[in-house]
N, C-alpha and C positions, 0 to 999 in steps of 0.2 A: 484199350477201351473195354470195359466190362461187357460180357456177352449180351445181357439184355439191351444195352444201348446199341451194340453193333447189329442186333437183330432188326432194329428200326431202319438202319442204313442198308442192310444186305439186299433187299429187293430192288434197290435203285442203283446198285454199283455195277459198273461194267469194266472189265479188264481191257486196258488199252496199251499200246506200245508208245514209248516216248522216243522221238527222233531227235538227233543232235540239231541244235539251233531252233527247235520248235518253240514257238511262243505260246505258253499255256494261258497266260493272262497278260494284258498290256496295261500300262499306266493310263489313267483317265478314261478307261473303257468300262462298260458294264460287264462283269464276269458272267459267262454262260455256264460255268461248271466249276466244281472243286475237284482236286486230285489228291488221293492218298498215295504217296510214293512207295512203291514196292522195291524198286531198284533203280540205279542211275543217280545222277546228281542234277539238281535244278538250282540255278542262280537267281536270287532276287536282286534286281538292279534298279538304280536310280540314275538320272542323267541331267546334264545341262547341255545347252547348245554348244558351248565352248569346250567343255571337257568330255562330252560323250558319256557313255555308260560306265558305271562303276558298281561292282558287287557289294552288297551290304548284308547278305545272308546266303548260306548254303543249305539247301533242303535235300535230304536223302530219305532212306527207308524208315527214318524215325519221324517223318513229318508229313505235312500236307500243304497244298497250295489252295488258298481260298479264304485268307484271313478276313477280307472285306465282307464276305458273306456271314461269317461268324459275328462280326462287329456290327452288322446291319447297315454298312455303308453302301451307297449306290454305285460307287466307282472304286476301282483299285488305285493305289497310289504308286505301285512299283511294277516293273516288268518282271515276269517269271519266265526264264528261258532255259531250255534243256542244254546242259553242257556235256554230260555223259549219258548216252542213250540207256534206256531201261524200260520199266513198265510201271503202271499205276492203276489204281481203281478210280474210275471217274463217276461222278454223280452230278446230274443236272442241277443248276443253281436253284430252280424252283423247288425241286424235291428236297434239296439240302435245307433250304429255308424252312420248309414244312416240318422236317424232322426236328430241327432246332427249336421251332415254336412248340411242337408237341412235347418235347422232352427237355426240361431245364437241366436235367442231369447230363445230357449229351452236350448241351451248350457249355455247361460249366467245365466239362472235361476238355472241350476244344479251347476254351479260354485259358486253361492251364498251359496248353502248348503255345498259344499266342503270347503269353507272358514270357515264356522262354525265348520265343523268336525275337521279341523286343530287346531282351538282354543280349541276344546274339547280334542283332543290328548294332547296338551300342558298342559292343566289344570290337566288332570288325571296323566300325567307324574310327575308334581309337587306334586300332592297328594300322589302318590306312594312313592316318595322320602322323603317327609317331615312329613307326618302325621301318627299317631298311627293307629294300626289295627282296634280298635273299631270305630274310626272316619271314616275310609274307609269302614267298613262294613255298618255303618249307611248310608253313602253316596251312596253306591251301591244299597241298598234296596230302597232308596228314588228315585234314577234315574230309577230303574226298575219299581217301582210303578207308577211313572209319565208316563211311556211309555205304560203300560198295563191298567192303571185305576183300580179302586176298591181298597179294603184294603187287598186282598189276593195275595201274591207273591208266585207262585208255583216253589220254588227253594229249593234245599237241601243244607246242610252245605258244602258238598263236591263240589258242583257246584260253590258255592260262593267262596270257597277257591281257586278253579282252576282259576276262573276269576281274582281274586286279586293276584294270584301268591304267596300265603302264605300257611302255614300248616293248615290242617283242625282243629286241636284242638284249635288254636288261634281264629278261626272264631266261633267255638262252645262256647268258653269262653265268647266272646263278646255278642253273642246272648243270652246266659244264663243270663248274667248280665242285658241285656235289658228286658228279660222276668221277672226277679225278680223285676224290677222297674215297671212292668205293662205296658211297652211300646209296647211289641209284645207278640204274643202267638204262640208257636210252634205247628204245626200240621204235620201229616204224609205227607212228601214230599212238605210241604208248610209252609209259615210264614204269620200270619195275623197281620197287623199293627193295634194296638188298639189305639195309641195316636201318630198321625203323627207329631204334634207340638213338643212333647217331643223327638221324634226320630230326628227331625231336630236339636234339642238342643244338641244331642249327635254327630251329624255329624260335619265335618270341614266346613270352609267357602267355600270350593270348591263346595259343593252341591248347595248353593245359587247362586254362580257365574254361574254354569252350567245351573241351572234352568232358570235364567234370560236371558242367551244367547239364549236359545231355546224358550223363551216366544213367539216370533214372529210366530214360526211354530205351537205352541200349539194353538194360537189364530186364525189361518187360518182355513177355512172350509176344511174338508178332505174327503168329500163324492163325489166320482166320479163313475159313472156307466161304467163298462167295456163293457158290451153288450148292 
């Protein structure tokens, strides 16, 4: 975001911690705030009574939670839940609406991200429908790693299964196979990626497509002082 636009947001931003399983926004509720993610991973989820929750987007340090506020909707349509703890800059919903109303340039910038998020939703929907669980597990780990940096992904088998909407044993089987090949190393409450190129070889084409779509955000400077 260009500095003049960020200056409009700066007085309203508050640094907050993101706790695992914390719900930042819930479906069919009025959002009380938007969050610019600094670290960690947030899942955008949809659900049915029969099938439960399934992830349709992954938000990390290149994104924000608060699409409905940008679009002027009264309610959110998806649940946003923290999968990997981290931090964010929080802005109250009313203040965020005011800034977007005052600055068409800021709204236009945010709409550019919304467009990318819609593309992400569509690609993950295709992935969930057409690709095998091991491919999806590899894709999820790579997206998470890309958003947090480093080779350690602090996630459990159960958390990953919940995000993908599949049974935990199927995720554990895929991870066990990857570990047997020397691609990853399981640790207590975390997974270390030992060979990222080999892991990409296990993932479906969706991982590369999603990585390329977000290349613009990865290449932008992300350092802004709030105070």
